[in-house]
Structures are given as structure tokens and as C-alpha cells.
C-alpha positions as CSV (number, residue, x, y, z in Angstrom):
1,M,0.0,0.0,0.0
2,K,2.9,2.4,0.8
3,T,4.4,1.8,-2.6
4,F,1.1,2.5,-4.3
5,L,0.8,5.8,-2.4
6,Q,4.3,6.8,-3.4
7,I,3.6,6.0,-7.1
8,L,0.3,8.0,-6.9
9,F,2.2,10.9,-5.4
10,V,4.8,10.9,-8.2
11,F,2.2,10.7,-10.9
12,S,0.1,13.5,-9.4
13,F,3.3,15.6,-9.0
14,I,4.2,15.0,-12.7
15,S,0.6,15.8,-13.7
16,V,0.5,19.1,-11.7
17,A,4.1,20.0,-12.7
18,S,3.2,19.8,-16.4
19,Q,0.3,22.3,-16.0
20,V,2.2,25.0,-13.9
21,K,4.4,27.6,-15.6
22,L,4.9,31.0,-14.1
23,E,6.7,33.6,-16.1
24,L,8.4,36.7,-14.7
25,T,7.3,40.1,-16.0
26,P,8.2,43.7,-14.8
27,E,5.0,43.5,-12.7
28,G,5.9,40.2,-11.2
29,F,4.2,36.9,-11.8
30,A,0.6,36.6,-13.1
31,P,-1.8,34.5,-11.1
32,I,-2.3,30.9,-12.2
33,E,-5.1,28.5,-11.7
34,I,-4.8,24.8,-10.8
35,P,-7.5,22.2,-10.6
36,K,-9.2,22.1,-7.2
37,P,-9.1,18.6,-5.6
38,D,-12.3,17.1,-4.4
39,K,-11.8,18.3,-0.8
40,T,-13.6,20.8,1.4
41,H,-12.1,24.3,1.7
42,E,-11.5,23.5,5.4
43,K,-9.4,20.4,4.4
44,L,-7.5,22.4,1.8
45,I,-6.6,25.1,4.3
46,E,-5.6,22.4,6.8
47,A,-3.3,20.8,4.1
48,S,-1.9,24.3,3.2
49,K,-1.1,25.0,6.8
50,A,0.7,21.6,7.0
51,W,2.6,22.3,3.7
52,A,4.0,25.7,4.9
53,P,6.4,24.4,7.5
54,F,7.1,21.2,5.5
55,Y,8.4,23.2,2.5
56,N,9.6,26.3,4.3
57,K,11.4,25.0,7.4
58,E,12.9,28.3,8.4
59,Q,10.2,31.0,8.3
60,N,6.6,30.7,7.3
61,D,3.3,32.2,8.2
62,V,-0.3,31.4,7.1
63,Y,-2.6,34.4,7.7
64,D,-5.6,36.3,6.4
65,V,-7.5,33.0,6.5
66,T,-11.1,33.1,5.3
67,E,-13.3,30.3,4.1
68,N,-12.2,30.9,0.5
69,S,-8.7,32.3,0.7
70,F,-5.5,32.7,2.7
71,T,-1.9,33.9,2.3
72,I,1.3,32.1,3.0
73,D,4.5,34.1,3.6
74,A,7.9,32.3,3.6
75,M,11.6,32.8,2.9
76,K,13.5,31.0,0.1
77,D,17.3,30.8,0.1
78,N,19.1,30.9,-3.2
79,A,15.9,32.0,-5.0
80,F,17.8,33.5,-7.9
81,F,21.2,34.5,-9.0
82,Y,23.1,36.5,-11.6
83,R,26.7,37.0,-12.6
84,N,28.5,40.3,-12.9
85,L,32.1,40.5,-13.9
86,G,32.5,36.8,-13.2
87,E,31.1,37.0,-9.7
88,V,27.9,35.1,-8.8
89,F,25.4,36.9,-6.7
90,K,22.8,34.7,-5.0
91,H,19.7,36.2,-3.4
92,R,17.1,35.0,-1.0
93,I,13.5,36.2,-1.2
94,K,10.5,36.6,1.0
95,Y,7.5,35.6,-1.0
96,S,3.8,35.3,-0.6
97,L,1.4,32.8,-2.0
98,K,-2.1,34.3,-2.2
99,V,-4.5,31.4,-2.5
100,T,-8.1,31.7,-3.5
101,F,-10.6,28.9,-3.9
102,L,-12.8,29.3,-6.9
103,E,-15.6,27.0,-8.1
104,N,-13.5,24.4,-9.8
105,T,-10.0,25.8,-9.5
106,I,-7.6,27.3,-7.1
107,R,-6.0,30.7,-8.0
108,I,-2.5,31.1,-6.8
109,T,-0.5,34.3,-7.0
110,F,3.2,34.2,-6.3
111,I,4.6,37.5,-5.1
112,V,8.2,38.5,-4.4
113,K,7.8,40.7,-1.4
114,E,11.4,41.3,-0.4
115,I,14.9,40.5,-1.9
116,Y,17.9,39.9,0.4
117,T,21.6,39.6,-0.2
118,N,22.7,37.1,2.3
119,K,20.5,38.2,5.3
120,T,20.5,41.9,4.4
121,L,17.2,43.3,3.0
122,T,17.8,45.2,-0.3
123,K,15.7,48.0,-1.8
124,T,15.6,46.0,-5.1
125,T,12.3,44.9,-6.5
126,V,11.5,42.6,-9.4
127,G,10.8,45.7,-11.6
128,D,14.4,46.8,-11.2
129,F,15.5,43.9,-13.4
130,F,13.7,45.4,-16.3
131,A,14.2,48.4,-18.6
132,P,11.3,50.9,-18.9
133,D,10.2,49.2,-22.2
134,G,9.8,45.9,-20.4
135,R,13.0,44.2,-21.7
136,L,15.1,42.4,-19.1
137,K,18.3,44.5,-18.4
138,E,21.4,43.0,-19.8
139,D,23.1,42.4,-16.4
140,F,20.1,40.5,-15.1
141,E,19.6,37.9,-17.9
142,E,20.1,35.0,-15.5
143,V,17.6,36.4,-12.9
144,R,14.5,35.5,-15.0
145,P,15.1,31.8,-15.5
146,S,16.5,31.2,-12.0
147,L,13.6,33.1,-10.3
148,E,11.0,31.4,-12.5
149,E,12.5,28.1,-11.6
150,T,12.2,28.9,-7.9
151,A,8.6,30.1,-8.2
152,N,7.6,27.1,-10.3
153,K,9.2,24.7,-7.8
154,V,7.2,26.3,-5.0
155,I,3.9,26.2,-6.9
156,R,4.5,22.5,-8.0
157,S,5.3,21.5,-4.4
158,Y,2.3,23.2,-3.0
159,S,0.0,21.8,-5.8
160,A,1.2,18.3,-5.3
161,F,0.9,18.5,-1.6
162,I,-2.7,19.6,-1.5
163,Q,-3.7,17.2,-4.3
164,N,-2.9,14.2,-2.0
């Protein structure tokens, strides 16, 4: 039975992972919708509260909980990087997942709230990586794929967790 559950988890993770694809824009990430599992909102919130410390061992907070929505704040080390003059700069972020239950789907918004160098808060925002015309600035070409990978991993993990 345990093996069956492990196989089921892997297949549901692969299924969810293929549906999720966040893309970084100067405004941040657009909300996405995932299929809502056949569970009550109460059970989904309970599962979400269990996922937060499971995935974000260091700092996490679930708040603004209503019967149809809630927000999770957490930190993510090595969330993105870029290279400048041969030196690699790795950054951690504080992010929010705003989760809203709709009729047949769950809307998730991934928001980068704060950007840190090591443990020091910077004044940098996602919009700072882009030129006024919306193009990614030359020095930050590696930011987009690395931050998108982080956001997509978070969403895939959350989606797979609540599906089971």
C-alpha cells in the first residue's frame, strides 16, 4: 500500500508539474489556476497549513485565512542569481502565495515581497531587473530563469501536496 501511495504521489506531481508555468514580467508573476481537488475548503486550508512548514522549514506564516482564501509568507534561500564581472550573486527572497478557492480551480498568486543579499534586505524589486520598455536588463539575464524556476518549484510542491 505504501508503494502504491508513493507511485500515486509521483504521478500527481508530474501531472501538476506539467500544468504549472509561471513567467516573470516587470509587474511580477501573473496568477495561475490549478484544478481544485475534491476536498472541502477546510481540508485544503488544513493541508496548506501543513505544507507551509514542510516546504519552508525556516520561516513561514499562514494568515488572512477566510473560508475561501488565505496567504502564506515564507523565505526561500538561493531563490535567484546573476553573474556580474565573473562573480555570482545569489539572493534569497521573502515571498507570498495568495491562494483563492474558486468554483473548480484554485487561483495562486506568487509575489516576491522582499529581496535579500545574504541576510540583508535590499531595496531591489522585481521591476528593477527590467528596462522601462519591459525588456530584461542585460546584467540580469540570469535572474528571470532562476527566479522562474524557484517560483515554479514552490507552486509545484504546493500543488502536489494539496492534491494528495
